MDAnalysis code that builds the backbone (N, CA, C; Angstrom):
import MDAnalysis as mda
import numpy as np

u = mda.Universe.empty(246, n_residues=82, atom_resindex=np.repeat(np.arange(82), 3), trajectory=True)
u.add_TopologyAttr("name", ["N", "CA", "C"] * 82)
u.add_TopologyAttr("resid", np.arange(1, 83))
u.add_TopologyAttr("resname", ["MET", "THR", "GLU", "ARG", "ALA", "PHE", "ILE", "GLN", "ALA", "ALA", "ILE", "ARG", "GLU", "ASP", "ILE", "GLY", "ASP", "GLY", "ASP", "HIS", "SER", "SER", "ASN", "SER", "ALA", "ILE", "PRO", "ALA", "SER", "GLU", "GLN", "GLY", "LYS", "MET", "GLN", "LEU", "ILE", "VAL", "LYS", "GLU", "THR", "GLY", "VAL", "LEU", "ALA", "GLY", "LEU", "ARG", "TRP", "ALA", "GLN", "MET", "VAL", "PHE", "GLU", "GLU", "VAL", "ASP", "PRO", "LYS", "LEU", "LYS", "ALA", "VAL", "TYR", "LEU", "LEU", "SER", "ASP", "GLY", "ALA", "PRO", "VAL", "ASN", "PRO", "GLY", "GLU", "ILE", "ALA", "PHE", "THR", "VAL"])
u.atoms.positions = np.array([
    [-19.848, 94.821, 1.374],
    [-20.234, 95.308, 2.687],
    [-18.966, 95.809, 3.393],
    [-19.058, 96.987, 3.986],
    [-17.920, 97.525, 4.726],
    [-17.762, 96.796, 6.061],
    [-16.593, 96.944, 6.676],
    [-16.365, 96.330, 7.989],
    [-17.386, 96.863, 8.996],
    [-17.625, 98.173, 8.969],
    [-18.564, 98.777, 9.916],
    [-19.979, 98.246, 9.693],
    [-20.405, 98.136, 8.447],
    [-21.736, 97.600, 8.153],
    [-21.853, 96.153, 8.627],
    [-20.780, 95.387, 8.449],
    [-20.766, 94.005, 8.908],
    [-20.940, 93.941, 10.427],
    [-20.184, 94.780, 11.140],
    [-20.272, 94.807, 12.602],
    [-21.658, 95.249, 13.043],
    [-22.216, 96.256, 12.418],
    [-23.562, 96.722, 12.770],
    [-24.589, 95.610, 12.569],
    [-24.479, 94.879, 11.465],
    [-25.410, 93.776, 11.203],
    [-25.250, 92.671, 12.243],
    [-24.017, 92.356, 12.602],
    [-23.768, 91.307, 13.596],
    [-24.321, 91.713, 14.961],
    [-24.147, 92.972, 15.328],
    [-24.669, 93.458, 16.606],
    [-26.195, 93.391, 16.601],
    [-26.809, 93.831, 15.513],
    [-28.285, 93.762, 15.418],
    [-28.778, 92.327, 15.573],
    [-28.101, 91.395, 14.917],
    [-28.504, 89.989, 14.987],
    [-28.287, 89.419, 16.383],
    [-27.158, 89.749, 16.989],
    [-26.804, 89.172, 18.283],
    [-27.586, 89.792, 19.437],
    [-27.701, 91.106, 19.441],
    [-28.322, 91.803, 20.565],
    [-29.811, 92.038, 20.348],
    [-30.199, 92.265, 19.105],
    [-31.608, 92.546, 18.841],
    [-32.057, 93.765, 19.623],
    [-33.128, 93.628, 20.394],
    [-33.624, 94.771, 21.170],
    [-33.071, 94.774, 22.585],
    [-32.022, 94.004, 22.833],
    [-31.331, 94.058, 24.114],
    [-31.426, 92.776, 24.901],
    [-30.661, 92.728, 25.959],
    [-30.670, 91.604, 26.888],
    [-31.649, 91.967, 27.994],
    [-32.844, 91.410, 27.929],
    [-33.923, 91.803, 28.844],
    [-33.589, 91.511, 30.303],
    [-32.904, 90.424, 30.575],
    [-32.514, 90.112, 31.961],
    [-31.567, 91.169, 32.506],
    [-30.531, 91.485, 31.735],
    [-29.574, 92.499, 32.173],
    [-30.238, 93.869, 32.275],
    [-31.057, 94.198, 31.284],
    [-31.717, 95.511, 31.292],
    [-32.618, 95.690, 32.504],
    [-33.226, 94.626, 32.980],
    [-34.127, 94.750, 34.119],
    [-33.383, 94.700, 35.454],
    [-32.164, 94.171, 35.458],
    [-31.433, 93.992, 36.716],
    [-30.315, 95.005, 36.938],
    [-29.808, 95.591, 35.863],
    [-28.663, 96.495, 35.974],
    [-29.077, 97.874, 35.474],
    [-28.979, 98.899, 36.314],
    [-29.337, 100.252, 35.879],
    [-28.477, 100.695, 34.693],
    [-29.077, 101.437, 33.769],
    [-28.353, 101.904, 32.583],
    [-27.159, 102.774, 32.949],
    [-27.205, 103.423, 34.115],
    [-26.116, 104.306, 34.526],
    [-24.939, 103.548, 35.163],
    [-25.134, 102.259, 35.415],
    [-24.093, 101.457, 36.079],
    [-22.902, 101.253, 35.144],
    [-21.709, 101.297, 35.705],
    [-20.497, 101.046, 34.935],
    [-19.788, 99.839, 35.525],
    [-19.102, 99.108, 34.691],
    [-18.382, 97.937, 35.153],
    [-17.118, 97.737, 34.355],
    [-16.490, 96.613, 34.577],
    [-15.253, 96.266, 33.903],
    [-15.337, 94.800, 33.511],
    [-14.784, 94.466, 32.366],
    [-14.751, 93.070, 31.948],
    [-13.352, 92.709, 31.504],
    [-13.092, 91.404, 31.495],
    [-11.813, 90.884, 31.034],
    [-12.076, 89.763, 30.043],
    [-11.246, 89.680, 29.043],
    [-11.264, 88.511, 28.175],
    [-10.206, 87.564, 28.721],
    [-10.667, 86.466, 29.317],
    [-9.767, 85.482, 29.911],
    [-9.637, 84.309, 28.943],
    [-8.404, 83.973, 28.596],
    [-8.119, 82.887, 27.653],
    [-8.529, 81.562, 28.295],
    [-9.221, 80.722, 27.519],
    [-9.679, 79.428, 28.026],
    [-8.868, 78.253, 27.508],
    [-8.203, 78.433, 26.364],
    [-7.443, 77.327, 25.775],
    [-6.102, 77.826, 25.247],
    [-5.147, 76.938, 25.149],
    [-3.861, 77.258, 24.537],
    [-4.099, 77.562, 23.063],
    [-3.424, 78.591, 22.556],
    [-3.589, 78.932, 21.152],
    [-2.823, 80.182, 20.790],
    [-3.313, 80.863, 19.756],
    [-2.727, 82.108, 19.272],
    [-3.841, 83.142, 19.233],
    [-3.600, 84.297, 19.834],
    [-4.615, 85.347, 19.911],
    [-4.808, 86.012, 18.555],
    [-6.054, 86.236, 18.186],
    [-6.371, 86.909, 16.931],
    [-7.685, 87.665, 17.087],
    [-7.841, 88.737, 16.322],
    [-9.109, 89.444, 16.260],
    [-9.219, 90.700, 17.107],
    [-8.118, 91.193, 17.639],
    [-8.199, 92.371, 18.505],
    [-8.659, 93.615, 17.749],
    [-8.273, 93.763, 16.510],
    [-8.727, 94.918, 15.713],
    [-10.244, 94.887, 15.566],
    [-10.794, 93.689, 15.346],
    [-12.245, 93.551, 15.229],
    [-12.918, 93.843, 16.563],
    [-12.336, 93.372, 17.647],
    [-12.889, 93.650, 18.968],
    [-12.952, 95.151, 19.199],
    [-11.886, 95.874, 18.870],
    [-11.868, 97.323, 19.061],
    [-12.950, 97.996, 18.218],
    [-13.149, 97.538, 16.993],
    [-14.194, 98.121, 16.146],
    [-15.579, 97.887, 16.750],
    [-15.800, 96.718, 17.343],
    [-17.083, 96.432, 17.997],
    [-17.268, 97.356, 19.196],
    [-16.240, 97.509, 20.029],
    [-16.341, 98.392, 21.191],
    [-16.696, 99.809, 20.756],
    [-16.031, 100.298, 19.708],
    [-16.291, 101.654, 19.226],
    [-17.714, 101.797, 18.702],
    [-18.232, 100.755, 18.085],
    [-19.598, 100.792, 17.558],
    [-20.619, 100.766, 18.690],
    [-20.387, 99.943, 19.695],
    [-21.325, 99.808, 20.812],
    [-21.329, 101.070, 21.664],
    [-20.142, 101.573, 22.002],
    [-20.038, 102.773, 22.828],
    [-18.649, 103.366, 22.653],
    [-18.540, 104.465, 21.917],
    [-17.219, 105.065, 21.661],
    [-16.472, 105.484, 22.931],
    [-17.165, 105.566, 24.064],
    [-16.509, 105.951, 25.318],
    [-15.842, 104.767, 26.021],
    [-16.067, 103.544, 25.543],
    [-15.434, 102.385, 26.164],
    [-13.915, 102.493, 26.039],
    [-13.239, 102.097, 27.094],
    [-11.772, 102.132, 27.111],
    [-11.256, 100.702, 27.194],
    [-10.567, 100.276, 26.154],
    [-9.984, 98.938, 26.140],
    [-8.485, 99.044, 26.424],
    [-7.988, 98.145, 27.258],
    [-6.558, 98.060, 27.552],
    [-6.103, 96.673, 27.106],
    [-5.274, 96.638, 26.081],
    [-4.813, 95.375, 25.516],
    [-3.539, 94.932, 26.221],
    [-3.591, 93.769, 26.813],
    [-2.454, 93.224, 27.547],
    [-1.632, 92.274, 26.689],
    [-2.234, 91.786, 25.622],
    [-1.567, 90.891, 24.666],
    [-1.820, 91.435, 23.268],
    [-1.096, 90.937, 22.288],
    [-1.227, 91.385, 20.904],
    [-1.681, 90.240, 20.010],
    [-2.293, 90.599, 18.881],
    [-2.612, 89.585, 17.879],
    [-1.335, 88.823, 17.543],
    [-1.461, 87.526, 17.423],
    [-0.321, 86.680, 17.092],
    [0.415, 86.147, 18.308],
    [0.036, 86.642, 19.497],
    [0.715, 86.180, 20.714],
    [0.250, 84.772, 21.072],
    [1.165, 83.900, 21.456],
    [0.755, 82.600, 21.984],
    [0.076, 82.834, 23.340],
    [-1.009, 82.100, 23.589],
    [-1.767, 82.286, 24.831],
    [-2.006, 80.954, 25.522],
    [-2.192, 81.054, 26.828],
    [-2.454, 79.880, 27.659],
    [-3.658, 80.160, 28.551],
    [-4.342, 79.104, 28.984],
    [-5.511, 79.287, 29.836],
    [-5.194, 80.146, 31.070],
    [-6.118, 81.057, 31.364],
    [-5.983, 81.927, 32.512],
    [-5.370, 83.278, 32.217],
    [-4.709, 83.417, 31.073],
    [-4.152, 84.721, 30.731],
    [-5.270, 85.698, 30.386],
    [-5.035, 86.969, 30.637],
    [-6.009, 88.010, 30.314],
    [-5.526, 88.723, 29.066],
    [-6.338, 88.701, 28.018],
    [-5.956, 89.323, 26.739],
    [-6.195, 90.826, 26.770],
    [-7.321, 91.245, 27.348],
    [-7.619, 92.669, 27.466],
    [-8.697, 92.906, 28.504],
    [-8.810, 94.165, 28.913],
    [-9.895, 94.592, 29.805],
    [-10.635, 95.724, 29.111],
    [-11.895, 95.879, 29.457],
    [-12.724, 96.969, 28.920],
    [-13.476, 97.576, 30.064],
])
């Protein structure tokens, strides 16, 4: 299985036909911003996979990475914004 096929399968399993609560409360045209906020001390990993997921979900998403894979992290730090 390719990385892209794996991501597509994971998205299908996780999202299915959508988040009905969000779909009914937030207009499809609405735009927002999110942050990945670190919750525990550790080492950051998986940013390449995160970027592949963003590209699969919506190629127009813009991710700004504030930390890199392998960086030591502490609670409250922001790893990236989308």
